[in-house]
N, C-alpha and C positions, 0 to 999 in steps of 0.2 A: 527278250533274250539279251543277255549281256555278252559282248565279244570284246576280246582284248586286242589292242593295237600296240605294237606290231607283231606280238607274239603269235597271235592266231592269224594265219595267212589267209583265212577266208573272211576276216572282219569286215573289209571294205565290200566284199561280195554281198554279205548279209545286209549291210546298210543300203547298198544300191538296190537290191531286191525289194526291200521295204519301201524305199522311196518310189520305185516304179509302180508300186501298188497303192500310192497315195498315203502310205503309212508315215508315222512320225519316228524321227531318230533323235537321240540325245548324243551330242558330240562335244569333245573338249575344244576349248579356244585358248588363247593367250591370256584371257582374263578369267572367265568362269565357264562352267559347262552351259551349252545351249541346247534348246529343244528346236528342231528344224523340220521343214517339209519343202517339197518341191515348190519353188516360187512360182511355177507356171500352172500349177494344179489348183483350181478353185476349191475342190473338195478337200485337198490336203491343207490348204491354208486355213480354211474354216475349222478343220479339226485342230489345228495348231492354236488358234485363238480361243476355241472352246476349252481345250485342255489347260491352257494358261489362265482361263478365267478372265479373258480380256475381250472387250468389244472391238468393233470396226474402227472406232475413233483412235485406236492405238495400234496402227499397222506395224508389223515386224520389219526390222532391217533385212537386207539381203546380203548374204556373204558370197564373195567371189574368190576364185582361185588364182586370178591373174589380172593385172591392171588393164590388159587389152579388152577384157570383157566389158568395161565400163562404157566404152563407146557404143556398144550394142544395147545398153540398158538405159542410158541417159542421153540427153541433147543439151545443146547450148552450155557445154562444159567450160567454165571459166579457166583462165591460165592459173589462178590460184588453186584450183582443185588439183591440176596436174603437179604443181609445185609440192603441194601437201602429199599427194600420193607418192612421188618420188622421194620425199623425205621420210615418210612415216609408214609406208606400206611395204611389206606386211607389218601390222602392228594394231595398236589399240586406238585407232582413229576411225570414226564413222562419218561419212561425208554425205550430206543431204544435197541432191541435185534434182533437176527437172527431169522427170521420167520420159523415156521414149514413148510418145503416144501410140505408136503402132503396136506395141506389145500386148499380147493377149493374156494378161494376168490381172489379178484382183487381189491386192494385198490388204484391202480395207480403204478407209477414208483418208487418202494420201494427199488430196488437193493437188494431184498432178506431180508429186515429187516421189523420190525413191531415196532411201538411206542405205548406203553401200559401205561394206568394209571387207578388207582382205586380212584375215587373222594370221597371226604369226605363230602357227602351230602345225607341226608336221602332219598329224593325223586329219585335222580339218582341211589342210590344203590338198592332201591326197584325195580325199573324198570329193571336194569341190572340183578338182581338176578332172576327176574321172566322171562325176555325175553332172556337174553344172551348178548354177547359182541356186542357193537354198535360202528360203525364208527362215531366219533364225532369231530367237529371242532367248533371254536367260532362262535356264531350266529350273524354274521355281513357279509356284502359284503366285499370282498377282498379290503384292503386299508382303510376300515372305522373302527371306534372304536368298540370294542366288546360290546354286549348288556349286561346290568346288570339287566335288567328287561324285562318281557314279551312284554311290550308295544313297547320297542326299537327293539326287535327282530321282532315283527309283522310288524313294519314299514319297515323293510328290506325285508321281505319275503312274507308277505300277504298269499294268498291262496296257494302259492307253498308249505307250510307247512301244513300238514294234522291236527296235533295236537300241541298245545302249552301247556306245562305242567308248570303251574304257581305255584311257591312256594315262591313268594315275591322276593324282591331285593337280589342280590348275593353280596358277599364281594367286587369282582373286584376292579379296572380294571387290576391289575397285573396277568398275566397268570401263568400257571405252569412252573416250571423249567424243562428243557429237558436235560437228560444225555444220552450219547451214550455209550452203553456197548457192542456194536456188534463187536468191534475190541479189539485187545489186550490191548491198552491203553485206559482207560476210560477218557471221556472229557465232559465238559459241553457245549452243543451247543446252549442253550438258557437260559439266565438268567431270573428268575422269582421270585416267592414268596420265594423259598428256596435259601439261599445264599450258596456260595462256602464254607464259613466257617462252615455252619451248615452241609452240605453234607460231608465235610472233617472230621468232628468228627466221622462219621460212616465209611467212605472210604477216608483215608488220601491222596490217589493218586489224588482225585478230587480237594482237596485244593491246592496240589502241581502243578497240571496241569493248575490251574487257576491263579497261581502266588500268592495265598493267603498265 
């Protein structure tokens, strides 16, 4: 089912109902469209990985609607992470942290970490703030280009996805930049929208580690 945000005032209701039933949803972000599931539902995350054509060795990031949620999802959060969140969230920055060990979730083979992002998109934030954290990966089959509109996402997943939240084309196709802060030395593990120079203005070690 395709629902339009914000024109359809039941759009978020439909997405929430699907998530509550361990269903998959496609949502817009400030980079590309993503396919998402309840981060705390083993069944839903398994469906997400299967739909994507991805194994447990490539766990999905978790999107959040507010920076305050991070303290419930991660531990040993370094000062550099908080600096980056203050500077670039909401936005196209994914931060890898040490996962909270007490949480009852299974995102795949994470080696005790979790990749977190707060997207800068009204529709995504509205859903995240209403429902809670979602496991989200780009809305495409593994190896294919990421979807920048709902039509492209539907062509990939069809009826496998319960609800497509349509908010028009996304900026894409460049994905978020990923920074690993789960170890002593911060490092950029995927280059994306944000450059090493931009990140280095907030955390100089990142520019140095990248050779900038």
